[in-house]
Structures are given as C-alpha cells and as structure tokens.
C-alpha positions as CSV (number, residue, x, y, z in Angstrom):
1,M,-6.4,-5.4,-23.1
2,P,-2.7,-4.5,-23.5
3,I,0.2,-3.1,-21.5
4,T,2.1,-1.1,-24.1
5,D,4.8,1.5,-24.1
6,A,4.6,2.1,-20.4
7,D,7.5,2.9,-18.0
8,I,6.8,0.5,-15.2
9,E,9.4,0.4,-12.4
10,R,10.5,-2.5,-10.2
11,D,8.2,-4.3,-7.8
12,V,5.0,-3.0,-9.5
13,G,2.2,-5.6,-9.1
14,I,-0.2,-6.0,-12.0
15,F,-1.9,-9.2,-10.9
16,Y,-4.2,-9.6,-13.9
17,P,-2.2,-8.1,-16.9
18,D,-4.7,-9.4,-19.4
19,L,-7.4,-7.4,-17.7
20,V,-5.9,-3.9,-17.7
21,N,-5.3,-1.2,-20.4
22,I,-2.1,0.5,-19.6
23,Y,-0.2,2.5,-22.2
24,G,2.3,5.4,-22.4
25,C,2.2,6.1,-18.7
26,E,4.7,5.9,-15.8
27,I,4.1,3.7,-12.8
28,K,6.6,4.0,-10.0
29,T,8.2,1.4,-7.7
30,G,6.0,-0.8,-5.5
31,S,2.6,0.3,-6.8
32,R,-0.3,-2.2,-7.2
33,I,-2.8,-2.1,-10.0
34,G,-6.1,-4.0,-9.9
35,P,-8.0,-5.6,-12.7
36,F,-10.1,-3.6,-15.2
37,V,-8.0,-0.5,-14.7
38,E,-7.1,1.9,-17.6
39,I,-4.1,4.2,-17.2
40,Q,-3.6,6.4,-20.3
41,R,-0.5,7.9,-21.8
42,G,0.8,11.1,-20.1
43,S,-0.2,10.1,-16.6
44,T,2.0,9.1,-13.7
45,I,1.3,6.8,-10.7
46,G,3.7,7.5,-7.8
47,P,5.6,4.9,-5.7
48,R,3.7,2.5,-3.4
49,C,0.2,3.4,-4.6
50,K,-2.8,1.1,-4.7
51,I,-5.1,1.6,-7.7
52,S,-8.2,-0.6,-7.2
53,S,-10.2,-2.3,-9.9
54,H,-12.4,-0.6,-12.5
55,T,-10.6,2.8,-12.1
56,F,-10.0,5.1,-15.1
57,I,-6.9,7.4,-15.0
58,C,-6.7,9.6,-18.1
59,E,-4.0,11.6,-19.7
60,G,-2.8,14.5,-17.5
61,V,-3.4,12.9,-14.1
62,F,-0.4,12.9,-11.7
63,I,-0.7,10.8,-8.6
64,G,1.8,11.2,-5.8
65,A,3.4,8.6,-3.5
66,E,1.4,6.2,-1.3
67,V,-2.0,7.2,-2.7
68,F,-5.0,4.9,-2.3
69,V,-7.5,5.0,-5.2
70,G,-10.6,3.0,-4.5
71,H,-12.7,0.9,-6.9
72,G,-14.4,2.6,-9.8
73,V,-12.8,6.0,-9.4
74,V,-13.0,8.2,-12.6
75,F,-10.7,11.1,-13.5
76,T,-11.6,13.6,-16.3
77,N,-9.2,15.7,-18.3
78,E,-11.3,18.3,-20.1
79,R,-13.6,20.9,-18.6
80,Y,-16.0,21.3,-21.6
81,P,-15.9,17.9,-23.5
82,E,-17.5,17.8,-26.9
83,A,-17.6,15.0,-29.5
84,T,-17.3,17.3,-32.5
85,N,-15.6,20.4,-33.8
86,P,-17.7,23.4,-35.0
87,D,-17.5,22.0,-38.5
88,G,-19.1,18.7,-37.4
89,S,-15.9,16.6,-37.7
90,L,-15.0,14.3,-34.8
91,K,-12.6,15.8,-32.3
92,R,-9.1,14.2,-32.3
93,D,-5.9,14.7,-30.4
94,G,-5.1,18.4,-30.5
95,D,-8.7,19.5,-30.9
96,W,-9.3,19.8,-27.2
97,E,-7.6,21.4,-24.2
98,L,-5.9,18.9,-21.8
99,V,-6.5,20.0,-18.2
100,E,-4.1,18.4,-15.6
101,T,-5.1,17.0,-12.2
102,V,-2.7,16.4,-9.3
103,V,-3.2,14.1,-6.3
104,G,-0.8,14.8,-3.4
105,D,1.2,12.2,-1.5
106,R,-0.7,9.9,0.9
107,A,-4.1,11.0,-0.3
108,S,-7.0,8.5,-0.4
109,I,-9.9,8.5,-2.8
110,G,-13.0,6.4,-2.0
111,S,-14.7,4.1,-4.4
112,N,-16.8,5.6,-7.2
113,A,-15.5,9.1,-6.7
114,T,-15.4,11.4,-9.8
115,I,-12.5,13.8,-10.0
116,V,-13.2,16.7,-12.4
117,A,-10.3,18.0,-14.6
118,G,-8.0,20.7,-13.1
119,I,-8.3,19.7,-9.5
120,T,-5.5,19.4,-6.9
121,I,-6.1,17.0,-4.1
122,G,-3.8,17.9,-1.3
123,E,-1.4,15.8,0.7
124,G,-3.1,13.4,3.1
125,A,-6.6,14.4,2.0
126,L,-9.5,11.9,2.0
127,V,-12.2,11.9,-0.7
128,G,-15.3,10.1,0.4
129,A,-16.9,7.3,-1.6
130,G,-19.1,8.6,-4.4
131,A,-18.0,12.2,-4.0
132,V,-17.9,14.4,-7.1
133,V,-14.8,16.7,-6.7
134,T,-15.3,19.9,-8.5
135,R,-12.7,22.1,-6.8
136,D,-9.4,21.8,-5.1
137,V,-9.2,19.8,-1.9
138,P,-6.9,21.3,0.8
139,P,-4.1,19.1,2.4
140,Y,-5.5,16.8,5.0
141,A,-9.1,17.7,4.3
142,I,-11.9,15.1,4.3
143,V,-14.4,15.8,1.6
144,A,-17.7,14.1,0.7
145,G,-20.9,14.7,-1.3
146,C,-21.9,16.0,-4.7
147,P,-20.4,18.5,-5.1
148,A,-17.7,17.5,-2.5
149,R,-17.4,19.7,0.5
150,V,-15.0,19.8,3.4
151,I,-16.4,17.8,6.4
152,G,-13.3,17.2,8.5
153,D,-9.5,16.9,8.9
154,T,-7.7,13.6,8.5
155,R,-5.1,14.6,11.1
156,Q,-7.8,14.7,13.8
157,K,-9.5,11.5,12.6
158,R,-6.3,9.5,12.4
159,A,-5.2,10.7,15.8
160,R,-8.4,9.4,17.3
161,S,-8.2,6.1,15.6
162,R,-4.7,5.5,17.1
163,R,-5.8,5.8,20.7
164,P,-5.9,2.6,22.7
165,S,-9.4,1.2,23.0
166,A,-11.2,1.7,26.3
167,A,-13.3,-1.4,25.7
168,K,-12.5,-4.5,27.8
169,P,-11.4,-7.6,25.9
170,L,-14.2,-10.1,25.1
171,Q,-14.2,-12.9,27.7
172,I,-15.1,-16.3,26.4
173,A,-16.3,-18.8,29.1
C-alpha cells in the first residue's frame, strides 16, 4: 500500500509505511499513524494526533489538534451513497456530493465508532467505542450508543480522575 502525494510534516510517525494507504492528504507535525490505516486525498490530520490501526479517514474529513482516533474507526463522506447514476453507469468523482466532517481539538473517538458524513465533533468531546454518530456532538460531551446520545461531560469525568486516590497503598509483607 502506498504513501503518495501527501503533505506530511516533521516528526510524523508512520511505523509501518508498507501497511498504510495515504494519498493526497495533509498530516501535521508530531502525529502518529498506525498500520492498516487509509487516509484519502482532501483530508487533514492535525498536529499531535494518534490514528490507531485499521482506521478509514475519507476525503472531506478534518481532524483537529491532539485528537485520539481508536482502532477501526470509520468516517463516511456522503449522506446517500449509491453505486450507480440514474442511467446505470457507475458513479465516479463528481457524480456524488462530498459532505465534510470536522473533529475538534482534543476530541477522542473510541474503537469501532462510525462517524456519519456532515458531523461536527466538538472540542474535547469523547465518542464511546462502537458508537454510531449521526448528529453533531457538542464540545466536551461524552456520547455512546447507536445512534450516539449524550451521556456525560468530559470536564466532569476528567476532574474526577485527577483527584488523589483515597485508597491506601498496598502493603507487601
């Protein structure tokens, strides 16, 4: 699988370049790309992102800075996909409407999530593993399910996880 005609900035880690399909896209400084990832032309990966294995990022997807994309995440870029035109000919470039998707800075997308075309995932939001995102995700929202629904706020969850533990250290005799 090739890496062709891509604008890849400094310190980008593509640890298995023979196992990715990256073309015509932009990948910003310090990002990491796992194996078996496809990033199509006309998409952008922001700085310091982590794109995990088996992820598909299609044309028209714009990922902000410091975004985590889990294993097997799929983005789509058309709301009503069809294989053929009304005359029965196969659809080609220009025969369909590209619908863009935006992922805000510091968002996280769990493994095997599907992001439907035209969605905006807000800054700091968290998409649960396996979620199917069919509408915009507000900044800092936690969404999960099929279809994805808001179930929390990352600012509250992260604040709790930073508190010192009340548990006593394990004593080994």
